[in-house]
N, C-alpha and C positions, 0 to 999 in steps of 0.2 A: 288254747290259743291256736292260731294258724301259723305253723312254723315256716311256711313258704314266704320267701322274700319277694317284694314287688320289683318290677323292672328298675325303678329308680334306686331302690336299695341295693340291688345287684351291681349297678354301675358305681354307686358310692363305695361299696365294698371293694370293687376292683381298683378304684382310685386310691383308696386307703392302703391296700396291699402294695400297689406300685410305688407310692411315695415312701412307704416304710422300707421297702426293699432297697430303694436307692439310699436312704439314710443309713441303713445297716452297713453299707460299704464304707461309711465314714467313721465307724466305731473305733475308739482307741484300742490298741492291742491289749491293753491291760484290762479291758472290759470283761467282766464275768459276773453274771447275776444281777437281779433287779435292784439291788442296793448300791450298785457301782456309782451312781451319780454323786453320792455323798462321801465317797471314799478317797477322792483325789481331786485336785484342781482340774486335771484333764477330763475326768468323768463329769464334773460339774459343768465345764465348758461345753461338753457334748450334749448334756441335758438342755442347756440354754439354746444351743444350735437347733436341736429338734423342736423345742418349744416355739421358737420364732417361725420355723417352717410350718408348723401346725397352726399357729396363730394367724398367719396371713391367709390361710384357707378357711378361717372361721371355725376350725375343728375343736378349739378349746371352749367354744360356747354352744356346742351341739345340745339340743333339747331345751335351751333357755327360751324364755318368751322373746318375741321379736323386738319388743320395746327396749330390751337390754342388749340387743345385738345378737340374739340367738338365731340359730338355723337348725333345720332338721328336727327329728324327734328322738326319743330314747333309743329306738332301734338303731338309728344312725350312730348314736353315741356308742352303742354296744359293738357295732361293726368296726368302728374306729379303734376301740379298746381291743377288739379281737386281733386286728392287724398289728397293733403295737405290742401286744403280748406275744404274738407269734414270732416277731422279729426281735423281741427283748429290747424294746426301745423305751427311753425315758421321754421327757418332753411335755407330758401332761401332769403337772404338779399334783401329786396324790392328795396334798392337803388343800391347796387353793382351788384347783379345778374339780377334783373328784368329790371333795368333802365340803369345803366351806361355801363354794358358789351355790350349790343347790340348797344349802342351809340358809344362806342369806335370802335367796328367793322365797323360801318358806317362812322365815321368821325375822328377817332384817328390816330396819326402817328404810324408808325411801332414800334418805340421806346417805346411809351406808351403802345401799345398792348402787347409787349413782357414783359414789366415790371409789368403790372397790371392784365392782364387776367389770368395768372396761379395762382396768389394769390387770385383772386376772385373765381376761380374754385375749389381751395383747401380749401376755407373758412378761409384763413389766414388773410384777411383784411375785415373789415366791414365799410360801408360808411354811410354818412348822406348827406343831401341836404341843401346847403346854397343859397336859392333863395329869398324868400319873405323878405321884409323889413317893418318896422313899418308903413310906409305910402305907400308902393308899394307891393301889393300882386297880385290882379287881373290885375293891370296895371304893370306887371313885367318889361316891357321895359323902364319904367320911373325910375327905381331904381337909388340910389345915391351913394352906396358904390363905392369907387374909387380904381383903380389899376393904379399906375403911374410907367411907365417903367424906370428902372435904369440899363442900360446895359443888362445883361442876366437874369434879374429878375424883378419882379413887387413888389412894396410896396403897400399893400392893407390896406385901412382903411374904417370902416363903421360898421353897425349893421345889422344882419340878425335875423329874427324871425320865429316862428312856425317850428323850425328845429327839426323834429322827430328823437329821438335817438342820438342827438349830444353828450349827456353825456356819451355814450358808444362807439361811432364811432372811428375808427382808422384814417380814411381819409374822406374827403368831396369833393364833386364837387360843384362848385359855379359859379355865373356869376357876373361880376363887370363892372362898367363904366370905360373904358380905354381910351376914347377919348372924352373929354367934348365938343369939337367943331364940332364933326361929327353929321350927321343926326341920328334921332331916328332909332333904329333897325340896325344901322351900327356903333355903338359906344360901344359895349359890348364885353367882352372877357370871354370865358368859360374856367375855369382852375380847376385842381385838387390840393388839399391842405392837408398836413399832419396836423391832429388835435392836434398834440403835438407841433406844431410850436410856438415859443415865440410870445406873443402878442394876443393869442386867449384865450378868457374867455367865459365859458359856464354857463348860469344861467337858472335854471328850471322855467317853466311856469306850475303850477299845474292846473289840470282840476277842475271843480266844485265838482267832486266826490273824489278829493284828489290824483288822479293818476298823475304820472310824466312821460309824454310822450314827450311833446314839450319843446323847449328851446329857449332862446335868445342867440345869439352868437355875441360877440363883437370882432372886429378885429382892433388892434392898431399897426400900422407899422409892419404888418405881411409880411415876405419875401417869395414870391412864385417864384421858378425858372421858367423861360420862357419855359423850355422844357415840363412843365406840362400843356401847352395850348392844348385844344382839338379843332380841327378845325383851323380856321384862326384868327389871332389877329383882334379885332374889328368886327368880324363876328360871335360872339357867339350866336346871336339871331337865326341863322339858326340851330345851334346845339341844342339850347333850344327846338325848334320845333320838331327836331328828337327825343329827349329824351322824350318830353311830350307825343308823340304817344305811346311809350312803357309804360310810367307811367300809362296811362289811359286805357290800353287794357288788363290788367291782368284778369285772370278768378278766382283767389283765392276767391274774394268776392262772386262771383256767386255760387261757390260750398259750401262756408260757409253757404249761404242761403239755399241751398238744404238740408244740415244737419239740420239747424234750423227748417225748415218746417217739416221735418220728425219727429223731437222731439216734435213739437207742435201738430202734428196729433196724435202721440202716447199719449201725455198728454190728448188730448180731448177724446181719446178712453178709457182711464183708469180712468178718474175722472168724478164725477157726480155733478150736481147742480139741485136742485128741484126734486130729485128722478130719474133723467135720465142722461145718459152720455152726456157730452158736445157735442160730435160728432152728437147727434140727434137734437141739437138746429138748426133750419133752418137758423137763422141769422149767426151763427158761421160757419156753413157748407158753406153758400154762400160766405162769406168773405174769407175763406181759399181757396175755389175752385177758386175764382177770382184771388187771389194772386198766386196760383199754376199755373194757365194758363200763367200769366206774367212771372213766374219763368222759365217755359219751353221755352217761347219766348226769354228771355235774355240768356238762356243757348245755344240755337240755334245760336243766334247772336254772342256769344263768340266763338263758333266753326267756324263760318263763318269768323270772323276776323283772327283767327289762320290760316285758309286756305289762306286768302289773304296775310298774312305775309309770309307764305311758298312760295308764288309766287311773293313776293316783290310788291304787289299791294295795300297794306293798305294805305289809306289816313287819313288825320287828322280827317275828319268827321266820319270815321268808329270807330276810337278809342273813339271819343267824344260821339258817340251814345251809346257804351257799358257803358261808365262812367256814363252818365245821367241815363240810364235805370236801371243799377245795384244799383247805390247809392240811387235812389228814391224808388226802391223796398225794399232796406234794411230799409229805414225809415218806409215804409208801414208795413213790417214784425214786426219791433220793436213796433209800436203802436198796431198792431193786437195782438201780443203775450201778451203784458201787459194788454190789454182789456180783453182777454180771461182768463188769470190767475187771474186777479183782484188784491186784496191787496198783494197777495204773489209775484206778479210781481214787487214789489217795494223793494225787499230785495235781497242781495247776501251775501256770506260768512256767512251764517246762516243755522241752521237746518230747517228753514222754507222756505228757498229759493227753488224754483222750477227750473228744467232744469239747475241746477248748477249756478243759478243766471244770466244766459246769457241774458234773456229778460231785466232785470234792467240795466245791463251794456250796452246792445245794445241800449236801449232807450236813455240813457244819452249821448251816443257817436254817434248816427246815423246821426247827423247833420254834422259830420266831413267830410265824403266822399262827401257830397253835396257841401261843401265849398272848400275842399282841391283839389289839382291837377287842379286848375282853376274852379271857381264856375260854377254851372250848367247853369247859365244865359250866361256865356261866351261860354260854350260848345254848347249851342243852336245857338249862333251867328256863331260859326265855322261851324255847320251843315248848317245853312242858307247860309253863304257866299261861303264856299268851296264845299259843297255838292249839294245845290239846286241852286246856282248861283243867289241868291237874292241880291238886291242892298243894300249897306250900307246907313244908315240914318245919315246924317251929322247934 
């Protein structure tokens, strides 16, 4: 691909950075880390504020077809995500904007597109994901939550877990077993669900640091109209694979790392240990330089995936590659930052916290991207099977 930006893209990039820089000034003092929108009322309010600012500029519908209110192309979307990631801003619902909208465009009925796409683009509705279950996360196709058809609706029963932001979401997309007698991968149905539906109970799962991001969601005789099926009945696994590609290919994480490394380099240039700045320590220099090379590689890979999406050529292995590379680099950055900062890297929300407490937050949460969206072991299998054509081991 040609990595040079057009004049129009350069202007769009400048505008995205300018708007995001202004929004950063309105960040709550308690804000630290990309999961902050879900951790407090203050954080959620800031997320909605940013979402409305982006929506009025049409940025939540970048790369959509024009008939659904879309503007720009996939590179414009990447440049927007780059600016948001750099300034660590919320506002583009990771479930509604980043994952569900492109899935609806690929597999949704015209009725569903017309009902939900305008509300996603205007930041009117926020979504969550009802996928994993207590015993079925990595092996999602084995899930047990049932959806029994009764005329023009389904009666859903079961339990979902690790549902990010379910305590704030307006709607959810989920997958349920709709034919207990059919073969695996041909017995699931993908549906949208109003989170205010009777029978839905949300219970928080606190992190070890006290944050409330994840939830258990219990579904007891929840009625979901059949018109909210995405794709075909009993063929939800195909929709899951479409959505998973969009879930794993975002570049927000990549540019959050760009900003993190810039702040770490600045810290090393401004702080001393043993009478000299940290930046002159050869061990620190080598570790940061090594990580910086990997950061440039994953940034290039993210641009390549965006170019493939523009040409409708992105495969499962391409999204998997970005997910593995970026999540493991985040873990590497978290460990490196805490090593360099030392004891100060163990605090946040304190006058002693360095870099706004980001390294401590990142260290405690860096395992999440490695496990979520399909563990990195699963991603490597996808790369092996679909990308390299290697045989499966039975």
